[in-house]
N, C-alpha and C positions, 0 to 999 in steps of 0.2 A: 582276364580277357578284356579287351577294349580299355585298358587302363589309361593309355595316352589320350584317347578320345574323351574319356570321363574327366581327366585333368584339364584338357582344353575347354571343355564345356563349363567346368568349375570356374575357370578364369573368365570366360565370357559372362557367366552369371554374376561374377563379382564386379565386372566392368559396368553392368547396368546402372543407370542413375539411381541414386538413393535419395531418400527424403531429407537427409542431413543437409545442413547449410553448407554452402561452398566455403572452403578454407579462405581465411583472410590472407592477403598478400603479406609476405614477411621480408625482412631485410636479412640477407645472408651474411652481412659483414661481421656480426658477432654471434651468430646463431649457434654455432658449435661450441665456441669458447664460453658462452654464457649458459649453456644447457646444464641443468642440475639433475635431471632424470632422463634415463634413456631405456628404450626397449630394443634389444638386439635379437634379431631372428637368425638362429643358427642355420647354416646351409644344410639342405637336405642331402646333398651328395656326400657319401662317405669319403671320397677322395679328397675333399676339401677339409675334413675334420683335423687332419694332422697339422695343416698350415694355419687354420683359422685360430688356433689356440693362442698364437703369438699376438694376433690382433686383439683378441679378447683381453689379454693381459694389458696391452696398451690402453684399451678402453677402461679397464678396471682402475688403472693408475690415473686416468683422466677424471673419472667419476669417483675417486677415492673420497670417502666421507659423504658422498651423495648416494643416489640410488641408481643402480644398474640392474636391469632385469633381463634375463636371457630366456628365450622361449624356443622350444624345438620339439620335434616329435620324439616319441619314446625310443625309436631306433637310434637316436643320437645320444642316448644316455651315457655312452662311453666318454664323450667329451665333457660331460657335466661332472664326471668324477674327478677331473683335474682342476675344477674351478671351485674356489671356496669363499670368495668375497662378493658374491652377487646373489640376488634372488633368482631362483630358477623355476620356470613353469614348464612342465612336461605335458605334452598332449599325446594321449594314447589313440590308437587307431579307432577304438570304439567311440571316441569323442568326435570323429569326423563322419560326415555324411557320405552318400554315394559318390558325390563329386569332389571328395577330398576337402571339403570346406568344414570348418569347425562348427559344431552345434552351438548355437548362441548361449544356451543355458550352461554349457560346460565351461565357457570362458568369460562369464559375466564379471568375475572379479578382475580379470585383466582389462576388459573393456571399460570398466568404471574408473580406472586409474588415469591420471593425467601425466603425460610424458612430454618432455621438451624435444625429444629426438626419437625417431624410429629409424633403425638401421637394419636393412635387409641384406644379409650377406650371401644370398643365393645369386649365382650368375645368371640364372634363367628364372622366368616367372613360375612360381609354384602356387597352386590354389590356396593353400593354407596361409602363406605369407601375403598373397594378394588380398585376401580377406582381411587380415590384420591391418594392412596398410590402408584399406578403405574405411575401417571402423575404429581404429585406435585414435584417441584424441591427442595428436601431436602436431605442432605447427611445422616442424621440419621432418620430412620423410625422405630418406636417402636410400638409393638402390643403384644397381648397375644398369647402364643404358641397354635397352633391348626393345623389341617390338612391343607395343602397347604399354610401355612403362609410364608414359605421360598420365595415364589414368590412375597411377598408384603413387608415384613419387613426385615431389616438387624439386628435388635435387638428384640428378642422375650423373653417375660417374662412368665415363666412357673409357673402359680399359681395353687395351689391345687384346683381342682374343688369342693371338699367337704367343702371349706371355704366360708364364706359369702362374698358378693360383697365389703363391706366396708374394710374388711381385705385385699382383693386382691388389691384394689386401694392404700391402705396405703403401702403395701409391694412394689408395683410397684414404687411409688414415692420414698420410701427409697432406693430401688435398684438404680434408676436413679441418685439419689443424691450422690451416691458413685463415679460417673463419672464426 
């Protein structure tokens, strides 16, 4: 009950200013092509799982020999069974608080890593991914354009909402590949 309100409040809590230093300005010209490590947030929506697998394969090929880490909730475990060349971090429901934000002590290992790229594959803001976007140490944070996205991403992809998910992911990868 009140799940949507709790999620919205979780996103609002995540948007509050933190004590962390503001991110340094970066040049996008070679930011994706020079990235060696990436954290990819798997979409929460089960409808997107079948089409996001192709994008993950493209990312695995791009980061071959480097480090690609995938993170998602336990409910997305099915998609992880098809992936074999990446580090996988699964977050269980018990590791989330009342507002669907991860408990810091549960993801300390993830927060302590340095990533060159954070890529959120959710089409809408999710408290869990919003929290990671605010707290992960990555100069390039990419997500889909949406309300309040400026607080979380420094590169937003504006995909037409009337297009299917497969097309959106393909266009996102093509756009990132230009950099």
